[in-house]
Backbone as a ProteinNet text record, in pm:
[ID]
protein_1_A
[PRIMARY]
MELRQLEYFRVIAETESIHEAARRLNMSQPPLSYQLKQLETELNVILFERTRQGVRLTEAGKLLYDRSASLLEYVKSTELEVAKVGKKRVLRLGITPTTVATIMPCVSLFSRRNPDVNFEVHDGITYTLYRYLMDGIIDISIARTPLRLDDVDYKILSSEPMIAVSSKDMLPEKNGALKLSDLLNIPLIIYRRYEALIMDAFHSRGMEPDLFCVCDDPRGAMLWAKEGLATAIFPQSMSSLCQGLRIQPLAESDLETQIAVIWKKGRKLSPLLQDFVDACMESIL
[TERTIARY]
-3533.5	-3542.3	-3409.9	-3431.6	-3280.4	-3292.3	-3163.7	-3214.6	-3246.6	-3199.2	-3218.7	-3384	-3441.1	-3597.8	-3664.7	-3604.7	-3678.3	-3643.3	-3527	-3524.3	-3622.6	-3636.8	-3756.8	-3906.9	-3911	-4033.3	-4086.8	-3974.4	-3992.3	-3992.9	-3972.8	-3963.8	-4137.5	-4171.6	-4314.6	-4413.9	-4382.9	-4469.8	-4466.4	-4369	-4363.6	-4437.2	-4414.9	-4479.7	-4619.8	-4652.5	-4792.5	-4824	-4694.1	-4707.8	-4570.6	-4617.7	-4484.5	-4450.8	-4498.9	-4467.5	-4363.1	-4417.5	-4324	-4246.3	-4221.2	-4116.6	-4021.8	-4026.9	-3945.1	-3889.2	-3934.7	-3875.7	-3776.9	-3803.2	-3720.1	-3583.2	-3604.5	-3496.9	-3414.2	-3482.7	-3392.8	-3377.3	-3501.9	-3537.7	-3650.1	-3673.7	-3799	-3906.8	-4017	-4128	-4133.7	-4133.5	-4140.6	-4035.5	-3912.6	-3808	-3836.2	-3894.9	-3936.9	-4065.6	-4183	-4265.1	-4232.8	-4154.9	-4074.8	-4018.1	-3932.6	-3909.5	-4000.7	-4096.6	-4194.7	-4267.4	-4304.1	-4353.6	-4288.7	-4167.6	-4069	-4088.4	-4089.8	-4100.4	-4195.6	-4300	-4438.2	-4466.7	-4395.7	-4407.9	-4300.3	-4198.9	-4090.1	-4187.4	-4248.5	-4328.6	-4474.4	-4489.6	-4641.3	-4727	-4727.3	-4829.4	-4842	-4959.5	-4961.1	-4949.6	-4863.4	-4785.2	-4885.2	-4917.5	-4992.2	-5126.5	-5235.7	-5359.7	-5331.4	-5407.5	-5388.2	-5520.8	-5511	-5612.7	-5612.6	-5685.4	-5712.1	-5596.3	-5597.2	-5479.7	-5322.2	-5313.1	-5200.4	-5203	-5118.4	-5093.1	-5110.3	-5153.7	-5166.1	-5157.2	-5050.3	-4997.6	-5130.2	-5095.5	-5206.1	-5142.8	-5202	-5174.7	-5028.9	-4997.4	-4871.5	-4758.5	-4794.2	-4747	-4667.5	-4786.7	-4750.5	-4654.3	-4681	-4594.8	-4444.7	-4416.4	-4305.4	-4225.2	-4321.7	-4264.9	-4204.3	-4262.3	-4224.9	-4113	-4068	-3980.9	-3853.9	-3895.9	-3787.9	-3662.4	-3747.1	-3699.3	-3558.9	-3600.6	-3477	-3400.7	-3424.5	-3331	-3236.4	-3294.3	-3205.1	-3111.3	-3153.8	-3074.1	-2940.4	-2979.2	-2881.2	-2768.2	-2811.9	-2700.4	-2627	-2721.8	-2598.5	-2509.9	-2540.2	-2503.5	-2348.7	-2405.2	-2299.2	-2179.6	-2240.7	-2124.4	-2038.2	-2107.4	-2022.6	-1890.2	-1970.4	-1835.6	-1763.7	-1774.5	-1679	-1575.3	-1654.3	-1566.4	-1455.5	-1475.1	-1403.3	-1284.7	-1322.6	-1193	-1077.4	-949.9	-820.8	-800.2	-918.5	-929.3	-900.2	-1012.3	-1046.7	-1066.4	-991.8	-991.9	-1131.3	-1185.9	-1320.9	-1285.7	-1343.4	-1328.9	-1461.7	-1529	-1674.4	-1667	-1722.9	-1698.5	-1867.6	-1812.7	-1976.3	-1950.8	-2063.7	-2072.6	-2212.9	-2187.3	-2340.8	-2368.4	-2484.5	-2524.2	-2442.1	-2434.5	-2380.3	-2222.5	-2153.9	-2013.1	-1967.9	-2055.7	-2058.1	-1942.5	-1972.6	-1917.3	-1778.1	-1771.1	-1607.7	-1532.6	-1573.2	-1507.2	-1479.2	-1554.3	-1553.5	-1412	-1330.7	-1142.8	-1119.1	-1134.9	-1040.3	-1054.3	-1187.5	-1233.3	-1160.2	-1161.3	-1111.3	-920.3	-913.4	-750.8	-712	-782.2	-735.6	-785.5	-888.3	-946.8	-797.7	-751.3	-635.6	-520.2	-507.1	-388.9	-392.8	-528.8	-561.1	-672.3	-640.3	-722.7	-801.5	-730	-785.3	-873.8	-950.7	-1042.4	-1178.2	-1244.6	-1400.6	-1437.2	-1570.9	-1657.4	-1779.1	-1763.5	-1901.2	-1968.7	-2043.1	-2071.7	-2211.9	-2203.2	-2318.6	-2369.3	-2462.5	-2494	-2595.4	-2602	-2683.6	-2635.5	-2691.2	-2662.9	-2548.9	-2477.7	-2371.1	-2387.6	-2495	-2520.7	-2564.2	-2634.2	-2629.4	-2502.7	-2414.3	-2268.8	-2180.6	-2197.6	-2129	-2187.4	-2293.3	-2337.2	-2279.2	-2283.8	-2225.9	-2084.5	-2021.8	-1853.6	-1847.2	-1928.6	-1906.9	-1969.5	-2042	-2075.9	-2019.2	-1879.3	-1803.8	-1880	-2001.5	-2057.9	-1977.5	-1925	-1827.1	-1676.7	-1583.8	-1464.8	-1408.5	-1491.9	-1430.9	-1530.1	-1536.2	-1654.9	-1639.2	-1673.4	-1669.8	-1787.8	-1760.6	-1838.8	-1847.9	-1937.1	-1960.6	-1962.3	-1903.5	-1952.2	-2048.9	-2145.9	-2117.3	-2112.4	-2031.7	-2044	-1931.9	-1968.7	-1890.6	-1782.5	-1655.4	-1506.8	-1453.6	-1526.8	-1461.2	-1436.5	-1485.1	-1484.4	-1391.5	-1366.4	-1321.6	-1195.5	-1100.8	-965.3	-1040.7	-963.2	-987.5	-901.4	-924.3	-856.5	-940.3	-929	-1020.3	-935.8	-1039.2	-1041.5	-1037.7	-1130.8	-1204.9	-1260.6	-1301.3	-1411.3	-1474.8	-1616.4	-1667.2	-1780.1	-1842.7	-1940.6	-2058.2	-2173.5	-2304	-2361.4	-2433.9	-2502.3	-2669.9	-2694.7	-2837.1	-2873.3	-2956.2	-3025	-3159.5	-3198.5	-3349.5	-3382.5	-3501.5	-3534.3	-3469.9	-3465.4	-3383.9	-3466	-3591.2	-3649.4	-3681.2	-3628	-3652.2	-3547	-3426.4	-3307.8	-3289	-3227.7	-3229.4	-3086.2	-3094.5	-2958.7	-2867.3	-2697.8	-2603.2	-2480.7	-2395.4	-2261.6	-2186.3	-2135.8	-2054.5	-2143.7	-2092.8	-2155.5	-2279	-2367.6	-2508.8	-2461.4	-2542.6	-2529	-2678.7	-2670.1	-2822	-2911.1	-2878.8	-2978.3	-3045.9	-2971.6	-3047	-3150.6	-3128.2	-3271.6	-3381.4	-3388.8	-3473.3	-3602.9	-3722	-3854.4	-3867.3	-3768.9	-3762	-3804.2	-3896.8	-3907.2	-3787.9	-3758.4	-3640.1	-3675.9	-3605.6	-3585.6	-3444	-3435.2	-3310.5	-3334.1	-3222.6	-3149.6	-3175.4	-3233.8	-3280.8	-3138	-3023.2	-2890.5	-2824.7	-2849.2	-2783.5	-2885.2	-2996.8	-3123.1	-3030.8	-2964.8	-2926.8	-2828.4	-2749	-2634.4	-2689.9	-2787.4	-2821.3	-2927.5	-3020.3	-3096	-2962.4	-2871.7	-2780.3	-2751	-2687.1	-2640.8	-2718.4	-2861.8	-2951	-2981.9	-3000.9	-3033.5	-2915.7	-2784.5	-2657	-2674.7	-2756.6	-2717.6	-2884.4	-2940.2	-3080.7	-3170.6	-3202.3	-3296.9	-3349.4	-3458.9	-3565.3	-3588.2	-3548.7	-3581.4	-3742.2	-3764.6	-3879.8	-3884.2	-3873.7	-3869.1	-3982.7	-3986.2	-4101.9	-4089.7	-3980.5	-3979.4	-3824.6	-3851.7	-3736.9	-3733.5	-3616.2	-3623	-3533.4	-3533.6	-3434.8	-3338.9	-3409.5	-3322.6	-3281.6	-3174.3	-3128.4	-3178.9	-3174.6	-3188.4	-3364.9	-3420.8	-3538.8	-3618	-3519.9	-3555	-3504.7	-3438.1	-3386.4	-3523.2	-3580.7	-3694.9	-3797.9	-3809.5	-3902.2	-3870.9	-3698.4	-3671.4	-3706.5	-3675.2	-3683.8	-3819	-3946.8	-4088.3	-4109.7	-4006	-4010.9	-4070.3	-4080	-4167.6	-4067.3	-3928.5	-3849.9	-3720.9	-3628.8	-3479.7	-3407.9	-3336.4	-3284.1	-3134.1	-3070.5	-2952.6	-2881.7	-2793.5	-2712.4	-2551.4	-2478	-2293.6	-2305.8	-2195.7	-2125.1	-2108.1	-2058.5	-2034	-2172.5	-2253.9	-2400	-2426.6	-2365.9	-2402.4	-2375.1	-2288	-2303.5	-2484.2	-2529.1	-2664.5	-2754.3	-2734.5	-2843.1	-2847.9	-2843.1	-2853.6	-3007.8	-3010	-3122.4	-3145.9	-3093.1	-3105.5	-3020.9	-3044.1	-2972.1	-2885.2	-2742.9	-2672.9	-2555.5	-2617.2	-2519	-2461.8	-2302	-2262.1	-2298.9	-2282.3	-2315.5	-2178.2	-2176.7	-2033.7	-2000.3	-2103.8	-2087.9	-1989.2	-1853.4	-1785.2	-1834.6	-1946.1	-1964.6	-2081	-2105.9	-2151.9	-2095.2	-1958	-1906.9	-1899	-1868.9	-1887.6	-1755.3	-1679.9	-1603.9	-1613.1	-1557.2	-1574	-1439.7	-1465	-1337.3	-1392.8	-1257.7	-1257.9	-1236.6	-1332.8	-1296.7	-1323.5	-1230.8	-1239.6	-1230.9	-1270.5	-1320.9	-1162.4	-1204.2	-1076.4	-999.2	-866.4	-761.6	-744.7	-784.2	-815	-667.8	-584.2	-466.2	-535.7	-492.5	-534.1	-473.7	-503.5	-476.6	-374.4	-323.8	-272.2	-366.4	-473.6	-586.4	-647.7	-656.2	-744.4	-621.8	-510.9	-429	-409.6	-376.9	-403.9	-492.6	-637	-739.7	-719	-694.9	-668.6	-594.6	-434.2	-378.8	-425.8	-498.2	-542.9	-606.4	-727.3	-823.5	-723.3	-615.9	-554.8	-458.6	-416.4	-383.4	-461.8	-563.2	-637.2	-735.5	-717.5	-790.8	-652.3	-569.5	-449	-417.7
4011.7	3909.1	3886.4	3888.2	3835.5	3718.4	3612.4	3493.8	3507.3	3638.5	3630.3	3660	3731.5	3735.6	3637	3510.5	3376.4	3290.7	3294.4	3247.5	3318.2	3406	3519.5	3425.1	3457.9	3418.5	3240.6	3161.5	3022.2	3005.6	3065	3055.9	3116.2	3218.8	3235	3166.8	3096.4	2999.2	2874.7	2861.5	2739.4	2728	2838.5	2898.2	2943.2	3006.4	3062	3178.5	3257.1	3359.3	3435	3577	3678.2	3671.5	3692	3699.2	3585.4	3466.7	3327.6	3325.4	3382.5	3361.6	3471.9	3569.8	3701.1	3636.5	3555.2	3493.8	3391.9	3312.4	3207.5	3238.7	3373.1	3423.4	3533.8	3547.3	3619	3776.7	3838	3991	4015.5	4141.2	4191	4181.5	4197.1	4184.3	4287.5	4417.1	4543.3	4494.3	4449.9	4454.8	4361	4235.3	4121.3	4129.4	4197	4267.1	4320.8	4424.9	4534.9	4438.1	4339.4	4254.8	4176.7	4115.6	4036.1	4146	4269	4358.1	4399.8	4414.9	4437.3	4328.6	4211.8	4104.5	4076	4097.6	4110.2	4220.9	4338.1	4458.4	4421.6	4391.4	4340.6	4243.6	4109.1	4029.3	4077.4	4190.6	4224.5	4118.6	4046.6	3944.7	3970.9	3909.2	3883.6	3723.5	3752.1	3578	3524.5	3610.7	3546	3602.3	3530.9	3611.1	3622.6	3701.8	3740.7	3662.8	3637.5	3565.1	3579.2	3531.4	3552.6	3476	3356.7	3263.9	3299.5	3391	3423.6	3448.2	3382.8	3395.5	3277.4	3263.1	3146.7	3144.7	3080.4	3101.5	3121.8	3203.9	3260.8	3097.8	3109.4	3047.3	3068.3	3179	3264.3	3213.3	3244.7	3193.1	3062.3	2995	2797.4	2807.4	2836.1	2838.5	2869.8	2986.9	3040.5	2972.1	2909.5	2808.9	2687.6	2650.5	2507.7	2522.5	2676.4	2686.8	2725.6	2762.9	2860.7	2744.2	2629.9	2518.3	2474.2	2428.9	2422.4	2474.8	2610.8	2727.7	2762	2765.2	2785.6	2648.5	2532.1	2402.5	2409.7	2487.2	2476.8	2583.4	2705	2773.7	2757.9	2671.4	2573.9	2493.3	2414.1	2294.2	2379.5	2506.2	2581.9	2642.6	2675.1	2740.3	2635.8	2481.5	2388.1	2357.7	2350.3	2341.6	2437	2542.5	2671.3	2671.5	2606.8	2611.2	2499.2	2422.1	2298.4	2319.5	2443.2	2482.7	2512.6	2446.6	2464	2343.2	2280.2	2142.1	2025.9	2020.9	1898.5	1940	1861	1889.1	1837.9	1842.3	1799.3	1758.2	1649.6	1578.5	1593.3	1680	1693.7	1558.6	1444.1	1327.9	1294.4	1242.3	1196.2	1037.4	977.6	834.2	791.3	735.3	662.2	540.6	491.2	361	247.6	233.3	132.4	107.7	207.6	200.9	202.6	218.4	199.1	102.7	-35	-139.1	-152.8	-84	-52	28	107.2	247.2	226	175.2	164.7	129.1	-2.6	-25.2	112.3	188.5	323.9	412	425	550.7	499.1	314.6	316.3	334.1	283.5	297.8	467.2	533.6	688	745.1	688.4	739.1	704.4	571.3	539	619	645.3	738.9	903.2	944.4	1094.4	1096.2	1023.9	1047.3	1173.4	1278.9	1400.5	1468.8	1357.7	1427.5	1404.5	1457.7	1445.4	1424.2	1387	1344.4	1416.6	1479.7	1502.2	1467.8	1339.1	1266.9	1322	1318.1	1329.9	1228.3	1160.5	1028.9	1088.2	1017.5	1064.3	962.4	983.5	908.5	999	927.8	966.4	1126.7	1149.5	1288.1	1394.7	1361.2	1429.3	1493.7	1387.3	1417.7	1479.5	1479.3	1547.8	1684.5	1710.5	1870.9	1931	1878.5	1900.5	1940.7	1844.9	1876.6	1974.2	1984.3	2141	2256.7	2226.1	2367.2	2363.3	2342.2	2318.6	2268.9	2193.2	2152.5	2036.5	1966.3	1838.7	1869.9	1796	1811.6	1735.3	1583.5	1456.1	1371.3	1285.8	1189.2	1080.9	965.7	830.6	807.3	756.8	762.5	625	639.9	496.8	547.8	490.6	507	423.5	474	543	704.1	764.5	925.9	1017.7	1124.7	1206.1	1263.9	1248.6	1272.6	1408.6	1482.3	1581.3	1703.4	1720	1823.7	1777.4	1667	1643	1556.4	1564.5	1473.5	1351.8	1252.1	1098.6	1011.7	913.6	778.2	691	593.9	448.6	363.2	349	199.2	52.2	44.3	-112.9	-108.3	-187	-248	-351.5	-368.5	-504	-532.8	-633.7	-661.7	-686	-647	-658.7	-810.2	-834	-938.8	-958.9	-1052.5	-1091.4	-1145.2	-1075.6	-1120.5	-1140.7	-1272.8	-1313	-1417.5	-1447.1	-1572.3	-1691.3	-1773	-1911.9	-1966.1	-1982.4	-2023.6	-1966.5	-1839	-1761.4	-1788.9	-1784.3	-1798.9	-1940.9	-1937.9	-2066.7	-2148.7	-2276	-2328.4	-2322.1	-2277.5	-2237.2	-2223.9	-2322.5	-2335.6	-2162.4	-2089.7	-1996.8	-1849.7	-1767.5	-1639.9	-1684.1	-1587.2	-1603.3	-1477	-1514	-1446.9	-1351.1	-1224.6	-1163.8	-1240.3	-1340.8	-1417	-1495.5	-1561.3	-1642.6	-1553.3	-1431.6	-1313.9	-1290.7	-1362.3	-1305.9	-1390.5	-1326.1	-1387.4	-1380	-1353.1	-1309.8	-1221.1	-1158.7	-1033.9	-932.7	-834.2	-760.2	-646.7	-607.6	-469	-419	-309.9	-254.4	-107.3	-76.7	47	169.2	267	376.1	422.9	437.9	490.9	410.9	284.7	172.8	172	203	182.5	182.1	289.8	327.1	195.3	167.9	87.4	-33.4	-80.9	-212.4	-244.3	-167.5	-168.3	-151.4	-68.4	-51	-191.1	-262.9	-381.5	-502.4	-510.4	-572.1	-546.9	-453.2	-386.2	-422	-397.6	-431.8	-606.4	-668.1	-815.8	-855.1	-743.3	-759.9	-818.3	-763.5	-834.5	-738.9	-779.7	-680.8	-748.6	-697.4	-731.4	-701.6	-804.8	-793.5	-709.5	-572.7	-491.4	-472.5	-545.3	-537.7	-417.2	-354	-242.6	-177.2	-34.6	56.5	143.2	137.6	217.6	287.9	402.7	493.3	403.7	326.4	287.9	138.5	98.1	-47.9	-101.9	-44.3	-132.7	-160.8	-81.1	-133.4	-238.2	-231.2	-297.3	-458.5	-465.3	-609	-668.4	-575.4	-614.8	-706.6	-614.5	-705.5	-804.7	-825.2	-942.6	-1051.2	-1057.2	-1132.4	-1156.8	-1095.4	-1139	-1242.1	-1249.3	-1333.8	-1260.8	-1129.3	-1043.1	-1046.2	-1043.2	-1004.5	-1043.9	-1050.4	-1056.7	-904.7	-870	-735.6	-735.6	-652.3	-625.3	-497.5	-580.6	-462	-509.7	-396.5	-390.9	-492.5	-575.1	-679.4	-635.1	-508	-492.8	-487.3	-480.4	-505.1	-620.6	-755.5	-868.5	-896.8	-785.2	-839.1	-793.7	-724.8	-662	-758.9	-868	-970.3	-1096.5	-1084.4	-1270.7	-1287.5	-1445.5	-1501.6	-1507.3	-1458.1	-1417.1	-1503.4	-1567.5	-1623.3	-1482.2	-1534	-1417.9	-1470.7	-1441.1	-1479.3	-1381.8	-1378.2	-1258.3	-1294.1	-1164.5	-1160.3	-1142.9	-1213.8	-1224.4	-1137	-1050	-934	-833	-808.4	-684.4	-562.6	-524.6	-424.1	-354.1	-486.3	-441.7	-374.9	-408.9	-355.5	-213.1	-186.1	-55.5	-44	132	132	225.4	202.7	274	374.5	522.4	632	718.5	751.9	877.9	977.8	1101.2	1191.5	1330.9	1444	1599.1	1664.6	1802.8	1918.8	1917.6	1933.8	1937	2063.8	2026	2153.8	2192.2	2129.4	2162	2105	2169.6	2111.9	2071.2	1942.2	1891.6	1902.7	1929.1	1988.4	1843.8	1850.9	1764.5	1664.1	1699.2	1624.4	1545.7	1588.8	1515.3	1431.1	1502.2	1361.6	1253.1	1269	1130.1	1061.7	1134.3	1011	974.9	1038.2	963.9	829.5	873.5	775	647.3	665.8	542.9	464.9	547.6	470.1	389.4	423.3	374	233.5	240.2	158.8	58.2	81.8	-22.6	-90.2	-48.3	-119.5	-226.5	-187.4	-282.3	-395.3
1639.6	1736	1825.1	1939.2	2000.8	2075.5	2073.8	2143.5	2277.1	2352.6	2510.4	2490.4	2420.7	2397.4	2368.3	2312.4	2284.5	2421.8	2453.2	2618.8	2717.8	2720.6	2796.7	2766.3	2638.5	2553.7	2628.9	2632.4	2620.3	2786.1	2883.8	3018.4	3060	3005.1	3025	2983.2	2809.5	2796.1	2907.4	2921.9	3038.1	3177.9	3222.2	3350.2	3311	3225.3	3211.5	3313.3	3344.6	3424.9	3381.5	3369.7	3380.3	3497	3641.2	3746.7	3777	3762	3787.7	3732.8	3541.6	3482.8	3518.9	3578	3600	3725	3838.9	3963.9	3896.1	3808.8	3762.9	3696.5	3627.2	3577.5	3652.4	3762.6	3857.2	3851.1	3746.1	3757.7	3753.6	3777.4	3802.4	3690.7	3746	3618.9	3537.8	3549.4	3424.9	3327.7	3366	3233.9	3143.3	3218.4	3145.9	3049.8	3111	3016	2906.1	2916.5	2809.6	2730.8	2756	2658.3	2572.4	2633	2580.4	2474.8	2503.6	2429.9	2286	2338.3	2231.8	2116.3	2157.2	2071	1981.2	2050.3	1992.1	1923.1	1926.1	1845.2	1714.9	1731.7	1619.4	1509.6	1574.6	1500.1	1441.3	1521.6	1481.7	1509.7	1607.9	1666.6	1806.5	1862.5	2005	2007.1	2103.2	2153	2275.3	2360.7	2473.2	2482.1	2529.6	2556.8	2759.3	2797	2898.9	2957.7	3118.6	3158.1	3296.7	3396.3	3525.5	3576.7	3542.8	3589.8	3578.8	3450.7	3367.4	3235.4	3184.7	3036.1	2951.3	2836.1	2747.5	2615.6	2535.6	2419.3	2298.7	2210.9	2080.1	2024.1	1879.3	1788.6	1728.1	1727.9	1684	1785.8	1923.6	2026	2009.1	1991.1	1994.5	1869.5	1753.5	1630	1686.9	1735.3	1804.8	1884.3	1964.5	2087.5	2005.2	1928.3	1856	1783.6	1693.7	1624.2	1705.4	1799.2	1879.7	1940.6	1998.6	2056.4	1948.1	1826.2	1746.6	1707.8	1701.8	1713.3	1800.7	1927.5	2073.4	2076.1	2032.8	2010.8	1933.6	1824.5	1711.7	1772.7	1818.9	1869.1	2000.8	2070.8	2175.5	2086.3	2026.2	1939.4	1901.7	1792.9	1758.6	1847.3	1975.3	2073	2125.5	2126	2183.6	2077.3	1943.6	1815.5	1828.7	1836.5	1824.9	1953.3	2045.7	2188.4	2163.4	2051.3	2059.4	1986.8	1879.5	1784	1861.9	1813.5	1866.8	1995.5	2008.5	2138.5	2032.6	1939.6	1850.6	1726.2	1635.4	1468.1	1431.9	1336	1272.2	1141.6	1105.6	981.6	925.2	837.5	776.4	651	675.3	597.7	510.5	395.1	346.1	309.7	342.9	382.1	293.9	185.9	117	203.9	151.8	239.9	196.3	58.8	15.3	31.8	81.1	115	263.4	326.8	488.6	526.1	470.2	518.6	466.4	344.5	278.9	358.2	403.8	425.7	607.3	657.5	815.3	838.6	774.1	818.3	825.1	703.9	682.7	780.5	839.1	920.8	1061.6	1115.7	1188.7	1215.9	1133.5	1118.2	1139.4	1074.6	1059.5	1217.1	1280	1402	1521.5	1487.5	1578.5	1562.2	1468.7	1455.2	1460.1	1477.9	1504.7	1610.7	1718.4	1818.4	1892.2	1836.2	1850.8	1738.6	1660	1555	1577.1	1569.8	1585.2	1427.2	1429.9	1281.8	1272	1159.8	1131.9	1005.3	1009	924.9	864.7	701.1	624.7	557.4	571	502.3	382.9	278.5	165.6	41.6	-64.6	-189.2	-254.1	-334	-405	-474.5	-544.8	-588.4	-486.6	-361.3	-285	-203.1	-192.8	-141.2	-228.3	-370.4	-453.4	-444.8	-442.7	-420.6	-270.8	-173.3	-48.6	-38	-139.7	-156.2	-221.9	-351.7	-401.9	-349.1	-247.7	-184	-54.2	-29.8	92.6	234.5	211.1	335.5	417.7	304.3	372	312.9	377.7	304.6	219	237	162.1	163	47.3	59.7	-15.3	27.7	-33.9	-129.6	-259.8	-343.7	-455.7	-521.7	-579.5	-741.3	-836.6	-952.9	-1016.3	-1110.1	-1206.3	-1167.8	-1204.3	-1149.6	-1202.6	-1242	-1332.2	-1244.3	-1298.3	-1190.3	-1244.2	-1318.2	-1392.5	-1331.1	-1188.3	-1101.1	-974.8	-941.4	-840.1	-867	-759.6	-732.8	-700.4	-694.2	-624.9	-601.3	-533.1	-535.1	-536.4	-627.9	-667.3	-511.9	-455.7	-351.8	-359.7	-450.9	-506	-598.8	-643	-749.2	-711.4	-729.8	-706.8	-775.6	-789.7	-902.4	-799.7	-898.7	-847	-783.7	-714.8	-640.1	-673.6	-692.2	-698.5	-531.4	-495.6	-369.1	-341	-293.6	-297.9	-201.4	-181.5	-76.3	-144	-57.6	-117	-215.5	-278.3	-366	-476.8	-487	-632.7	-721.7	-699.7	-772.7	-813.1	-945.1	-992	-901.8	-864.4	-833.7	-921.8	-897.5	-1002.5	-905.4	-975.4	-889.2	-953.2	-871.7	-939.9	-965.5	-1054.4	-1071.2	-1182.5	-1169.3	-1232.6	-1345.4	-1458.6	-1575	-1584	-1660.7	-1655.3	-1701	-1823.1	-1883	-1771.5	-1661	-1547.5	-1469.7	-1486.4	-1421.7	-1517.2	-1656.9	-1720.5	-1688.9	-1681.2	-1666	-1470.5	-1425.6	-1271.3	-1232	-1115.4	-1095.6	-1014.7	-1063.4	-1003.2	-921.6	-806.2	-754	-779.1	-850.2	-844.2	-774.8	-739.2	-666.8	-762.2	-746.4	-867.7	-913.9	-772.6	-830.5	-921.1	-976.7	-1059.6	-1182.4	-1189.6	-1289.8	-1382.4	-1456	-1600	-1639.7	-1503.4	-1537.8	-1561.5	-1474.8	-1504.8	-1601.4	-1650.9	-1775.7	-1912.6	-1909.4	-2005.5	-2011.1	-1945.4	-1931.2	-1980.3	-1958	-2018.7	-2180.2	-2166	-2314.1	-2405.3	-2374.9	-2469.6	-2519.8	-2448.4	-2472.8	-2508.1	-2555.5	-2651.3	-2538.7	-2378.8	-2299.1	-2246.7	-2183	-2085.7	-2003.4	-1911.4	-1759.2	-1717.6	-1609.7	-1544.8	-1401.3	-1428.2	-1303.5	-1244.4	-1143.1	-1026.1	-928.5	-938.5	-854.2	-852	-891.6	-847	-733.3	-643.3	-525.7	-497.2	-416.2	-348.5	-233.2	-163.8	-19.2	-75.7	-90.5	-89.8	42.9	151.5	293.8	280.8	229.1	230.6	145.4	-0.4	-75.2	-54.5	67.6	101.8	163.1	253.9	299.8	196.4	99.7	-26	-61	-53.2	-133.3	-31	101	241.4	222.1	156	139	49.2	-49.9	-173.4	-272.5	-285.2	-385.8	-497.8	-506.5	-635.2	-565.6	-684.3	-647.7	-663.7	-552.6	-565.1	-608.8	-687.8	-737.1	-682	-623.6	-510.3	-551.4	-471.1	-515.9	-411.4	-432.2	-357.3	-217.7	-151.8	-42.1	74	-10.2	92.4	138	101.9	126.5	298.9	367.4	516	561.2	505.3	518.8	487.4	416.3	367.8	413.5	549.1	629.1	615.4	584.2	554	431.3	336.8	196	106.4	0	-107.2	-184.6	-201.6	-235.8	-336.2	-432	-585.7	-654.5	-682.9	-772.2	-930.9	-979.2	-1126	-1184.9	-1300.5	-1371	-1467.1	-1494.9	-1598.7	-1570.1	-1642.3	-1563.9	-1605.1	-1657.8	-1724	-1611	-1520.6	-1392.2	-1258.9	-1278.9	-1197.3	-1137.7	-999.8	-954.3	-890.6	-884.6	-815	-704.1	-582.9	-463.9	-459.8	-436.2	-465.4	-307.8	-303.9	-233.3	-312.4	-294.8	-396	-287.9	-356.1	-278.6	-382.1	-377.9	-479.1	-550.6	-694.7	-783.3	-759.8	-762	-754	-617.9	-499.7	-370.8	-306.4	-230	-177.4	-33.7	-12.2	104.4	217.1	289.4	436.1	513.5	585.1	646	716.2	772.2	822.5	718.6	576	496.5	386.7	428.5	343.4	415.4	570.5	646	641.7	587.2	589.8	442.9	360	218.1	243	311.2	317.1	403.1	488.5	534.2	476.2	390.8	309.4	236.6	150.9	64.9	129.5	246	358	354.8	441	466.5	379.9	242.4	140.3	76.9	78.7	13.8	108.6
[MASK]
+++++++++++++++++++++++++++++++++++++++++++++++++++++++++++++++++++++++++++++++++++++++++++++++++++++++++++++++++++++++++++++++++++++++++++++++++++++++++++++++++++++++++++++++++++++++++++++++++++++++++++++++++++++++++++++++++++++++++++++++++++++++++++++++++++++++++++++++++++++++++++++

């Protein structure tokens, strides 16, 4: 199956006429019909029903039409990306939802120093980005502990406590930081990424929390907190996203997490990646 045949097929489908498609493609009808026949033979399906008015997609034809759109778009995107090689450098970067606020000053500083660099950003949880890094899909990633660091080299950018986030009438009024004991008998929403960390902290103190919800998206959990359903526990860097909610830090040091920039272990950093790591370290200091 050739890309040219897919392009011909889509024009025929859109015009519902081989004659009109040939006119638009600036070619004669016989070679266009031949290319269509070749495509049907290769796929071993009938793509069009012939009618008095022209042609109409079969079910197989409809499926190919839907799939071919994304395929041809991907080809065009790849052609553009390849054409830019030598003109623009590309940094393939992974960023987690809970590190965006922390890392953007680093990206901004790096970008001002390297105006010829474009970014290919992959968003995802730390474990997904870790796998992308190992598979070579991204060059470098921003990650947050807890995380195994055996197979990566890294630089720690910052450490931060967890915060308790709730509607204003759910948490007790208290000056300063809360302790985990202050959250007993209060329904909690926790981000699955930190479930083990938070539960271990409670259990090490001989306490059992009231878990209302364990979720995969901290941004969605904020909406639950806004509805007054429960108190959410998040890293402190997400506080800027918690508008209209009461935010109180948690005092326990064993709930602190670290944000790091990581890359595959043993990889010699290119000048581009070294510039990015340096910008990260400078903007954090």
